[in-house]
C-alpha positions as CSV (number, residue, x, y, z in Angstrom):
1,X,-89.5,-4.7,128.5
2,X,-93.3,-4.3,126.9
3,X,-94.1,-2.2,124.2
4,X,-97.5,-1.6,122.5
5,X,-99.0,1.0,120.4
6,X,-102.0,2.7,121.5
7,X,-104.6,1.3,119.1
8,X,-104.3,-1.6,121.4
9,X,-104.3,0.2,124.8
10,X,-104.4,3.2,126.4
11,X,-101.9,4.5,129.8
12,X,-105.1,3.3,132.3
13,X,-105.2,-0.4,130.2
14,X,-101.8,-0.5,131.1
15,X,-101.8,-0.6,134.3
16,X,-105.0,-3.4,134.8
17,X,-102.9,-5.3,132.1
18,X,-99.9,-5.2,134.7
19,X,-102.2,-6.8,137.6
20,X,-103.6,-8.6,135.4
21,X,-100.4,-10.2,134.5
22,X,-98.8,-10.1,138.0
23,X,-101.7,-12.2,139.2
24,X,-101.1,-14.4,136.2
25,X,-97.5,-14.7,137.9
26,X,-98.2,-16.0,140.6
27,X,-100.7,-18.2,139.9
28,X,-98.5,-19.6,137.3
29,X,-100.2,-19.2,134.5
30,X,-103.5,-20.2,135.7
31,X,-105.8,-17.4,134.9
32,X,-109.3,-19.4,136.0
33,X,-109.7,-17.1,139.1
34,X,-109.1,-13.8,137.4
35,X,-112.6,-12.1,137.7
36,X,-114.8,-11.9,134.2
37,X,-114.2,-7.8,132.2
38,X,-116.8,-6.7,129.6
39,X,-115.9,-7.7,126.6
40,X,-114.6,-4.7,124.2
41,X,-116.7,-5.1,121.9
42,X,-119.3,-4.0,124.3
43,X,-117.7,-0.4,124.3
44,X,-117.8,-0.5,120.5
45,X,-121.0,-1.2,120.6
46,X,-122.3,1.6,122.6
47,X,-119.6,3.9,120.2
48,X,-122.5,3.1,117.5
49,X,-125.2,4.1,119.6
50,X,-124.0,7.7,119.8
51,X,-125.2,10.6,118.8
52,X,-122.4,11.8,116.3
53,X,-125.0,14.5,114.3
54,X,-125.6,16.0,117.9
55,X,-121.5,15.7,118.3
56,X,-121.0,17.0,115.2
57,X,-123.0,20.3,116.2
58,X,-121.6,21.0,119.5
59,X,-118.3,20.8,118.9
60,X,-119.4,23.1,115.0
61,X,-120.1,25.6,117.8
62,X,-117.4,25.6,119.8
63,X,-115.2,26.2,117.1
64,X,-116.7,28.6,115.1
65,X,-114.6,31.6,113.2
66,X,-111.8,29.9,114.3
67,X,-109.9,31.6,111.7
68,X,-106.3,29.6,111.8
69,X,-104.8,26.7,113.1
70,X,-102.8,27.8,116.4
71,X,-99.5,26.5,116.0
72,X,-96.1,26.6,117.8
73,X,-93.7,25.4,114.9
74,X,-95.8,26.9,111.9
75,X,-92.3,26.1,109.7
76,X,-92.9,22.1,111.6
77,X,-91.6,19.2,109.0
78,X,-92.6,16.4,110.5
79,X,-90.7,14.1,113.4
80,X,-87.1,12.6,112.2
81,X,-85.7,11.9,116.0
82,X,-87.2,10.8,119.0
83,X,-89.2,12.8,120.9
84,X,-86.3,14.6,124.1
85,X,-88.0,14.4,127.4
86,X,-88.3,16.6,130.3
87,X,-89.5,16.5,134.0
88,X,-90.3,20.0,135.5
89,X,-91.4,19.8,139.5
90,X,-92.5,22.6,140.9
91,X,-92.1,23.1,145.2
92,X,-94.5,21.0,147.2
93,X,-95.4,24.5,149.1
94,X,-96.5,26.3,145.8
95,X,-98.5,22.6,144.7
96,X,-100.6,22.6,147.7
97,X,-101.5,26.2,147.1
98,X,-102.3,25.3,144.1
99,X,-104.5,22.7,145.0
100,X,-106.1,24.2,147.9
101,X,-106.8,27.2,145.8
102,X,-108.2,25.5,143.4
103,X,-110.2,23.4,145.9
104,X,-111.8,26.6,147.4
105,X,-113.1,28.0,144.2
106,X,-114.2,24.2,142.4
107,X,-111.8,24.5,139.9
108,X,-109.7,21.1,138.8
109,X,-106.5,21.1,138.2
110,X,-106.8,20.1,134.6
111,X,-108.5,23.3,134.6
112,X,-105.6,25.3,136.1
113,X,-103.5,23.5,133.8
114,X,-104.4,24.6,130.4
115,X,-105.7,27.4,131.5
116,X,-102.4,28.1,132.4
117,X,-101.2,27.1,129.2
118,X,-103.7,28.9,127.1
119,X,-102.0,31.8,128.5
120,X,-98.9,30.7,128.2
121,X,-99.4,29.9,124.6
122,X,-101.7,32.9,123.3
123,X,-98.1,34.7,124.6
124,X,-96.1,32.8,122.3
125,X,-98.0,32.8,119.6
126,X,-99.1,36.4,119.7
127,X,-103.3,35.5,119.6
128,X,-105.9,35.8,121.8
129,X,-107.9,32.8,120.6
130,X,-106.0,30.2,121.4
131,X,-106.5,26.2,120.3
132,X,-104.8,23.4,121.9
133,X,-105.3,19.6,121.9
134,X,-106.4,18.0,125.4
135,X,-105.7,13.2,125.2
136,X,-109.3,12.7,127.5
137,X,-110.3,9.7,128.6
138,X,-113.7,7.6,127.1
139,X,-115.0,5.5,129.1
140,X,-118.9,6.3,129.4
141,X,-120.0,5.8,133.2
142,X,-123.4,4.0,131.6
143,X,-120.8,1.7,130.3
144,X,-120.8,-1.3,133.0
145,X,-117.0,-2.4,133.3
146,X,-115.8,0.5,131.4
147,X,-112.9,1.2,134.2
148,X,-112.2,-2.6,134.3
149,X,-111.8,-2.9,130.7
150,X,-108.7,-3.3,128.1
151,X,-108.4,-0.9,125.3
152,X,-107.7,2.0,123.2
153,X,-110.1,4.3,125.4
154,X,-108.8,7.5,124.4
155,X,-109.5,10.4,122.2
156,X,-108.1,14.0,121.2
157,X,-110.1,16.9,121.3
158,X,-109.7,20.6,120.8
159,X,-109.2,22.8,123.8
160,X,-110.4,26.6,122.8
161,X,-109.6,29.2,124.5
162,X,-110.5,33.4,123.9
163,X,-108.1,35.2,126.6
164,X,-109.1,39.0,127.7
165,X,-106.3,41.1,128.8
166,X,-109.6,42.5,130.8
167,X,-110.8,39.1,132.5
168,X,-109.6,37.5,136.0
169,X,-107.8,34.4,135.7
170,X,-110.3,33.5,138.1
171,X,-113.6,33.9,135.3
172,X,-111.3,32.3,132.5
173,X,-110.7,29.0,134.5
174,X,-113.8,29.1,135.0
175,X,-115.3,29.5,132.0
176,X,-113.2,26.8,130.4
177,X,-114.2,24.1,132.5
178,X,-117.5,25.2,132.2
179,X,-117.0,24.3,128.3
180,X,-114.7,21.2,129.1
181,X,-117.5,19.9,130.9
182,X,-120.6,20.3,128.5
183,X,-118.4,18.6,126.0
184,X,-117.7,15.5,128.3
185,X,-120.7,14.3,126.5
186,X,-119.0,14.4,122.5
187,X,-115.5,13.0,123.7
188,X,-116.4,10.3,121.1
189,X,-115.6,11.8,118.5
190,X,-112.8,11.1,116.8
191,X,-110.4,14.4,115.9
192,X,-110.7,13.9,112.3
193,X,-114.4,14.2,112.5
194,X,-114.0,17.4,114.8
195,X,-111.7,18.8,112.2
196,X,-114.2,18.4,109.6
197,X,-117.1,19.8,110.7
198,X,-115.4,22.4,112.1
199,X,-114.4,23.2,108.1
200,X,-110.5,23.7,109.1
201,X,-108.3,20.5,108.7
202,X,-105.3,20.9,111.0
203,X,-106.3,23.1,114.7
204,X,-103.6,22.8,117.2
205,X,-100.0,21.2,116.9
206,X,-99.8,21.6,120.9
207,X,-100.9,18.8,123.1
208,X,-101.9,18.7,126.8
209,X,-103.5,15.4,129.3
210,X,-103.5,15.1,133.6
211,X,-102.5,12.0,134.0
212,X,-104.3,9.4,137.3
213,X,-103.7,6.4,136.2
214,X,-103.9,3.5,138.6
215,X,-100.7,3.1,139.4
216,X,-98.9,4.4,142.1
217,X,-99.5,5.4,145.7
218,X,-102.8,4.4,147.0
219,X,-104.0,3.1,143.9
220,X,-101.7,0.8,143.4
221,X,-103.0,-2.9,145.1
222,X,-100.6,-5.3,147.2
223,X,-99.0,-7.2,144.6
224,X,-100.0,-11.4,145.1
225,X,-97.9,-14.1,146.9
226,X,-94.1,-12.9,147.3
227,X,-94.0,-10.7,144.6
228,X,-92.2,-7.7,144.7
229,X,-92.5,-4.8,142.5
230,X,-89.6,-2.6,142.8
231,X,-89.4,0.5,139.7
232,X,-91.5,0.9,136.7
233,X,-91.4,3.6,134.2
234,X,-93.2,4.2,131.1
235,X,-92.7,6.3,128.1
236,X,-94.6,7.1,124.9
237,X,-94.0,9.2,122.5
238,X,-96.9,11.6,119.8
239,X,-96.6,13.1,116.5
240,X,-97.0,16.9,118.2
241,X,-93.8,18.9,118.4
242,X,-94.7,19.7,122.0
243,X,-96.4,17.6,124.4
244,X,-97.3,18.2,127.7
245,X,-98.6,16.5,131.0
246,X,-99.6,17.4,134.6
247,X,-98.8,14.5,136.7
248,X,-101.0,15.9,140.0
249,X,-99.4,13.1,142.2
250,X,-98.5,13.8,145.8
251,X,-97.1,16.9,144.3
252,X,-97.8,18.5,140.8
253,X,-95.0,17.3,137.7
254,X,-94.9,18.4,134.6
255,X,-93.7,16.4,132.0
256,X,-92.6,18.1,128.4
257,X,-92.0,15.7,125.3
258,X,-90.8,17.8,122.7
259,X,-89.3,17.6,119.3
260,X,-85.1,18.3,119.2
261,X,-85.2,19.9,116.5
262,X,-87.7,22.8,117.0
263,X,-87.0,23.2,120.6
264,X,-83.5,23.2,123.0
265,X,-84.1,22.0,126.5
266,X,-83.4,25.9,127.8
267,X,-87.0,26.4,125.6
268,X,-88.6,24.0,127.7
269,X,-87.0,25.1,131.2
270,X,-88.2,28.4,130.4
271,X,-92.1,27.1,129.9
272,X,-91.4,25.7,133.3
273,X,-90.1,28.6,134.6
274,X,-93.5,30.5,133.5
275,X,-95.1,27.9,134.5
276,X,-94.4,27.9,137.8
277,X,-95.0,32.0,138.1
278,X,-98.4,31.1,136.6
279,X,-99.3,28.9,139.2
280,X,-97.5,31.4,141.8
281,X,-99.8,34.2,140.7
282,X,-103.6,31.9,141.2
283,X,-102.3,30.6,144.6
284,X,-101.9,34.6,145.4
285,X,-104.9,36.2,143.6
286,X,-106.9,34.2,141.5
287,X,-109.1,37.4,140.8
288,X,-106.3,39.2,139.1
289,X,-106.6,40.4,135.6
290,X,-105.6,38.3,133.2
291,X,-103.3,41.5,131.7
292,X,-101.8,42.3,134.5
293,X,-100.5,38.0,135.2
294,X,-96.4,37.8,135.6
295,X,-95.4,36.0,132.2
296,X,-92.4,37.2,131.7
297,X,-89.5,36.6,134.3
298,X,-88.1,40.6,135.3
299,X,-85.2,39.2,133.2
300,X,-87.2,39.1,130.1
301,X,-89.3,42.1,130.5
302,X,-85.6,44.4,130.2
303,X,-85.0,42.4,127.2
304,X,-88.4,43.3,125.6
305,X,-88.1,46.5,127.2
306,X,-85.1,47.3,125.2
307,X,-86.3,46.0,122.2
308,X,-89.3,48.7,122.2
309,X,-87.0,52.1,121.5
310,X,-83.9,52.2,120.3
311,X,-81.5,54.5,121.8
312,X,-80.6,56.8,118.7
313,X,-83.5,57.8,116.3
314,X,-83.8,56.3,113.2
315,X,-82.9,57.5,110.2
316,X,-85.8,59.5,108.6
317,X,-87.7,59.2,111.8
318,X,-90.6,57.2,110.0
319,X,-89.4,54.2,112.4
320,X,-92.0,51.6,111.0
321,X,-92.0,52.6,107.8
322,X,-88.4,52.9,107.5
323,X,-87.7,50.3,108.7
324,X,-89.9,47.7,105.9
325,X,-88.6,50.4,103.1
326,X,-85.2,49.1,104.0
327,X,-86.4,45.1,104.0
328,X,-88.2,46.0,100.5
329,X,-84.4,47.3,99.3
330,X,-83.1,44.2,100.6
331,X,-85.3,41.6,100.2
332,X,-87.7,42.4,97.9
333,X,-89.0,38.6,96.4
334,X,-88.9,37.9,99.9
335,X,-91.8,36.3,101.5
336,X,-93.4,39.1,103.8
337,X,-96.9,37.7,104.5
338,X,-98.2,34.1,104.7
339,X,-101.8,33.7,105.2
340,X,-103.8,30.5,104.1
341,X,-103.2,30.4,100.5
342,X,-102.0,34.0,100.0
343,X,-98.6,35.1,99.9
344,X,-97.1,38.3,99.6
345,X,-93.5,39.1,98.8
346,X,-92.0,42.4,100.6
347,X,-92.3,44.5,97.2
348,X,-95.5,43.2,97.0
349,X,-96.9,44.0,100.1
350,X,-95.6,47.5,99.8
351,X,-96.9,48.1,96.4
352,X,-100.5,47.1,97.9
353,X,-100.2,50.0,100.6
354,X,-99.1,52.8,99.1
355,X,-101.7,52.9,97.2
356,X,-103.5,51.9,100.1
357,X,-101.9,55.0,101.6
358,X,-102.6,57.3,99.0
359,X,-106.3,56.3,98.7
360,X,-106.2,57.5,103.1
361,X,-104.4,60.2,102.3
362,X,-107.5,61.4,99.9
363,X,-109.7,60.5,102.4
364,X,-107.9,62.8,105.4
365,X,-105.8,60.4,107.0
366,X,-102.5,62.3,108.4
367,X,-100.3,63.5,111.1
368,X,-102.6,63.4,114.7
369,X,-105.0,61.6,113.3
370,X,-106.9,58.1,114.0
371,X,-107.6,55.3,111.1
372,X,-109.7,52.5,113.1
373,X,-109.3,49.1,111.8
374,X,-112.5,47.0,112.3
375,X,-111.0,44.2,110.3
376,X,-110.6,40.4,110.6
377,X,-107.4,38.8,110.7
378,X,-105.9,38.7,107.1
379,X,-103.6,40.0,104.5
380,X,-106.0,43.3,104.3
381,X,-105.4,43.8,107.4
382,X,-101.5,44.0,107.7
383,X,-101.9,46.1,104.4
384,X,-103.9,48.7,106.1
385,X,-102.3,48.6,108.8
386,X,-98.7,49.1,107.3
387,X,-100.8,52.0,104.7
388,X,-102.2,53.6,107.2
389,X,-98.4,54.5,108.8
390,X,-97.3,55.5,105.6
391,X,-99.8,58.0,105.4
392,X,-98.6,59.1,109.0
393,X,-101.5,58.4,111.2
394,X,-101.5,56.1,113.6
395,X,-104.5,53.3,113.6
396,X,-106.5,51.8,116.3
397,X,-107.3,47.8,115.5
398,X,-111.0,46.9,116.5
399,X,-112.0,43.3,117.5
400,X,-115.2,43.0,115.7
401,X,-115.4,39.8,118.3
402,X,-116.0,42.6,120.7
403,X,-119.8,43.3,122.3
404,X,-121.1,46.4,120.8
405,X,-120.9,48.6,124.1
406,X,-117.1,47.8,124.3
407,X,-117.0,48.8,120.3
408,X,-118.8,52.0,120.3
409,X,-117.3,52.8,123.3
410,X,-113.5,52.6,121.6
411,X,-114.3,54.8,118.5
412,X,-116.5,56.9,120.7
413,X,-113.6,57.5,123.1
414,X,-110.7,57.4,120.2
415,X,-112.6,59.7,117.6
416,X,-111.1,58.2,114.4
417,X,-111.1,60.4,111.4
418,X,-111.6,57.7,109.2
419,X,-113.1,53.2,109.4
420,X,-111.6,50.7,107.5
421,X,-114.1,48.0,107.3
422,X,-115.6,45.5,104.4
423,X,-118.9,45.3,104.0
424,X,-119.4,42.3,106.6
425,X,-117.2,43.8,109.3
426,X,-118.9,47.5,108.9
427,X,-121.8,45.9,110.4
428,X,-120.6,46.4,113.7
429,X,-119.7,50.0,113.9
430,X,-122.3,51.9,115.5
431,X,-124.0,54.5,114.4
432,X,-122.7,57.0,116.9
433,X,-119.4,56.5,115.3
434,X,-119.9,59.5,113.3
435,X,-116.1,58.6,111.2
436,X,-116.7,58.2,106.9
437,X,-116.1,54.7,106.5
438,X,-113.7,53.1,103.4
439,X,-114.7,49.9,102.3
440,X,-112.1,48.0,101.1
441,X,-113.9,45.6,99.5
442,X,-116.5,48.0,97.8
443,X,-115.9,48.0,93.8
444,X,-115.5,51.7,93.8
445,X,-113.1,51.7,96.6
446,X,-110.9,48.9,95.1
447,X,-111.0,50.5,91.6
448,X,-109.8,54.1,92.9
449,X,-106.8,52.2,94.9
450,X,-105.8,50.4,91.9
451,X,-105.7,53.6,89.8
452,X,-103.3,55.1,92.0
453,X,-99.4,55.2,91.8
454,X,-97.7,52.1,93.9
455,X,-94.4,54.0,94.5
456,X,-93.2,55.3,98.0
457,X,-95.0,58.3,99.9
458,X,-93.3,60.6,98.9
459,X,-93.3,63.8,102.4
460,X,-95.0,66.6,99.9
461,X,-98.1,63.8,100.2
462,X,-98.8,63.9,103.0
463,X,-101.6,66.3,105.0
464,X,-98.9,67.9,107.5
465,X,-95.5,66.5,108.6
466,X,-94.5,63.6,110.6
467,X,-92.4,64.2,114.0
468,X,-90.9,61.4,115.1
469,X,-91.1,59.8,118.5
470,X,-89.1,61.6,120.8
471,X,-86.1,59.3,122.1
472,X,-85.7,58.3,126.0
473,X,-82.3,59.7,127.5
474,X,-79.4,57.8,128.1
475,X,-76.2,57.9,128.1
476,X,-74.8,55.0,127.5
477,X,-76.6,53.3,124.3
478,X,-78.0,49.5,124.8
479,X,-77.5,47.2,122.0
480,X,-81.1,45.0,121.8
481,X,-79.6,41.4,123.2
482,X,-80.4,38.6,119.8
483,X,-83.4,36.7,120.1
484,X,-82.3,33.1,118.9
485,X,-86.2,32.0,118.4
486,X,-89.3,34.7,117.8
487,X,-92.0,32.2,119.2
488,X,-90.0,32.6,122.6
């Protein structure tokens, strides 16, 4: 058994080390016949010559406006046990079709693998802007003999992907590959330095890698003399809750490393099945829209639909406001919302939403009316969503990162009664939208809202009467299935 820390050597180096070990063993300890190798200090000298400022600027650009880390296990308290492992093998026929489709569209298998993970990560976290880690090789072509050197030549770098339902899968993968190619010359910058350049701490808690080591298949040279290799197995671990390695080889395997206190084997098997579905979708039609991809199995989709609308009307007919009011009654001091340094209890969130709802009602919000929310992801956005519902209106989320013509189309088509924004986000609201603006950070609005009562909105305060949705006809009401973990 051979153990080593990554600070000494990486996976590629391990293969080189084993080859040299076999040769020395065959020569009975004589290493004089081994070819000379470029000293590792040459790699350190190369690293010192790189343009650090240029690399920092490049990463700062790629990670601009990342509002929060993408965490699959936000409550992770750190590793307590050795990670478990599970290898899931894709069917040979599917692996062959994925390779052919990738080749036909000038894509690497790594781009397809990471693109599928970006889509799954977005689904699991409810985000359309995700960041995850990628382990990359830093063996520069200009460093003579780099491929024969033994040492640490890897780095973990962020991969950022914006997911748009109206974009094709092929467009997403092509854009990811283009971005990755443009960042290769900056892969030498360490992850802590990248995070500092981006102005953030942790960016992700999942790690990917596409392994291609010279240790197996056609890459394994014939062993010297009468030595025979009957089998070899390597294992490694890292501190991330979940890591996924694509092992191309002759087929396509996914090696999952996961912490058992956070994920079960069933969780990982579900992920493997979702990967299979996305690989198949890519092989069938890479031009299909992301919003139409089969991220869920038929059984999972049925369970989600069962959760979507109750078979019987809820008391009061308010649905979300009524459900939220019940949580306020049961758990007033429990934490309802956390964002960076801000934490609000159910009671605090309720009071803020009630005050803002009265301001919105005064400005014209009510049943049969739409209020557009041109706000960044923040506590204010959640308060605004709840306030609009309490006022009896419907809310329209407006992603302020969209192109101006897209935002103009959304607002023109919806015809909102009001647009909630901040002084900064109001700049993206086009002139064609005639709806009054309510700036949540305007001092006058703040004073007006803070002066209003924070008690529950009474039916008589609203402009009109809210009508509960008509439940679907069903002769046998179904209880919604239990959800074991919200992220899955």
